[in-house]
N, C-alpha and C positions, 0 to 999 in steps of 0.2 A: 473621491474613494470614500465606499458601500459601508457600517460602521452597522454591519450587519455578518451573516459569516454566510448565509447564502442569500442572494441574488434570482431571479426570471431576465437576468436579464444579462445575461450568459455574455452573452458578445461584445454585448462594451468591458470589460474581459478578455475575455478572446482576442478578439483588437488591438487592445494596450488604453480603453481609454476610462479602462475604471480602476481600482486596484478592491479587494475586501482581507479589511482590518477585524472586524470585529470589535467586542466590546478586551481586545487587547492592546495594550498602550506603543508596550513592542515599535506592537506593526502601524497602531497609528502614527508612530514619533519619523520612522522610516519610511511609512507615502511618503508624509513631507519634508521631510529632510531633499527630498530624491524626484517633491513634486517644484522641490525650490530648482534645488540642484539644474533643473529638467528648464526654470522659469529663466533664466541665469544664463545657460544655453541656448538660450530659444532670442535672448532682446540680444545680447553679448552679439550672435551669428546677424539677429536686424539691422544692428547699424554697421560690422565692416559690413553688406551690402550695403546701403547709403554712403556709406559713403565710398566707397567701390563706381559706382553708378555717379559720387559726387555731382 
């Protein structure tokens, strides 16, 4: 998450590794929520894979 309106690292945005939020509180909170959901999903998938490999 980049707290700026622009970045010289456009490939991080294009590849989905980063999001520009500037100083917009709503965009910041939305990005945090989305990151948390992604993290939860990743942890759930990892746990399921470990159980299946058991």
